[in-house]
C-alpha positions in Angstrom: 0.0 0.0 0.0 1.3 3.4 -1.0 1.6 6.2 1.6 -0.3 9.3 0.5 1.8 12.5 0.7 -0.1 15.3 -1.1 2.5 18.0 -0.6 5.7 15.9 -0.4 9.2 16.4 -1.8 10.5 13.6 -4.0 14.0 14.6 -3.0 13.5 13.9 0.7 11.0 11.0 0.9 12.4 7.8 2.4 9.4 5.5 1.8 9.7 2.7 -0.8 6.2 3.4 -2.2 4.3 6.7 -2.0 1.5 8.5 -3.9 3.1 12.0 -4.1 2.0 15.5 -5.0 4.3 18.4 -4.1 7.7 19.2 -5.6 10.7 17.6 -7.4 8.5 15.1 -9.2 7.6 14.9 -12.9 5.4 17.8 -13.9 3.0 16.0 -16.3 0.5 14.9 -13.7 -0.8 16.2 -10.4 0.2 13.0 -8.5 2.7 10.2 -9.1 3.3 6.9 -7.5 7.0 7.0 -6.6 8.8 3.7 -6.1 12.3 3.9 -4.5 14.9 1.2 -4.5 17.8 2.0 -2.2 21.4 0.7 -2.7 22.6 0.3 0.9 20.1 1.0 3.7 17.4 3.6 3.7 18.7 7.1 4.4 18.7 10.6 2.9 22.3 10.0 1.6 21.9 6.4 0.2 22.2 6.0 -3.6 18.9 5.0 -5.0 16.7 4.7 -8.1 13.2 6.4 -8.3 10.5 5.3 -10.6 7.5 7.6 -11.0 4.2 6.4 -12.5 1.7 9.1 -13.4 -1.5 8.8 -11.4 -3.8 9.8 -14.3 -1.4 9.7 -17.3 0.2 6.3 -16.8 3.5 7.8 -18.0 6.7 6.3 -16.5 9.7 8.4 -15.4 13.0 7.3 -13.8 15.9 9.0 -12.2 18.9 8.1 -9.9 20.4 9.6 -6.8 24.2 8.9 -6.9 26.9 10.7 -4.9 24.4 13.2 -3.3 23.0 14.3 -6.7 19.7 13.5 -8.4 19.7 13.1 -12.1 16.9 14.7 -14.3 13.7 12.7 -14.7 13.7 10.7 -17.9 10.3 9.8 -19.4 9.2 6.6 -21.0 5.7 6.1 -22.3 3.6 3.2 -21.0 2.2 1.3 -23.9 0.4 -1.9 -24.6 2.7 -4.3 -26.5 1.9 -4.3 -30.2 3.2 -5.7 -33.4 3.3 -2.2 -34.8 5.5 0.8 -33.9 3.6 3.3 -31.8 5.9 6.1 -32.7 7.0 6.9 -36.3 10.5 5.8 -37.0 10.8 4.3 -33.5 12.7 1.3 -34.9 15.2 3.4 -36.8 15.9 6.2 -34.4 19.1 6.2 -32.3 18.6 6.4 -28.5 21.3 8.3 -26.7 22.0 7.8 -23.0 24.5 9.8 -21.1 25.5 8.4 -17.7 27.6 10.3 -15.2 30.6 8.4 -13.9 32.2 9.3 -10.6 35.9 8.5 -10.1 37.8 8.3 -6.9 40.2 11.2 -7.2 42.6 12.4 -4.5 41.5 15.7 -2.9 43.7 18.6 -4.2 43.7 22.2 -2.9 44.1 25.5 -4.7 46.8 27.9 -3.5 44.1 29.6 -1.4 43.5 26.3 0.4 40.1 25.8 -1.2 39.3 22.4 -2.7 39.7 22.1 -6.5 36.3 21.5 -8.1 36.0 17.9 -9.3 35.0 17.4 -12.9 32.5 14.6 -13.7 33.0 12.2 -16.5 30.1 11.4 -18.7 29.9 8.1 -20.6 27.8 8.2 -23.8 25.9 5.2 -25.1 24.1 5.1 -28.4 21.6 2.3 -29.2 19.7 1.6 -32.4 18.2 -1.4 -34.2 20.3 -0.9 -37.3 23.5 -0.6 -35.3 22.7 -3.7 -33.3 21.9 -5.6 -36.5 25.3 -4.6 -37.9 27.1 -5.7 -34.8 25.3 -9.1 -34.8 26.2 -9.7 -38.5 29.8 -8.8 -37.8 30.0 -11.2 -34.9 28.4 -13.9 -37.0 31.2 -13.3 -39.6 33.9 -13.6 -36.9 32.4 -16.9 -35.6 32.4 -18.3 -39.1 36.0 -17.2 -39.5 37.0 -18.9 -36.3 35.3 -22.2 -37.3 37.1 -22.3 -40.6 
């Protein structure tokens, strides 16, 4: 059963399942079911994943909280499985995902004694049906070559 928090803050809730209004949630619906999965214990500083389901819209959003920072909400549309594409060109478009990667770097200080700002590395992944098909065909060629 979901806790009902009409004026909550998605950045500070610690429940695993809530029906939330308020702030720091996707803005396409008045309320969202927020599901949280914590990495190591339930606390305000624990890394976690949040999944938001629109109360009226049925739209799905996700975001992560890693190293004390929330990512932006990313939206996915809930759809009934079909043999046909629901979005024009949805089988030929490239999906781009950018993932922040944290690195353990030693603390360095400026001449003033202030810490040097840490830059964050972003890994970029591109997915598309044509690219996957090309990769599979190339792997098949390599397997045939190994067998020969």
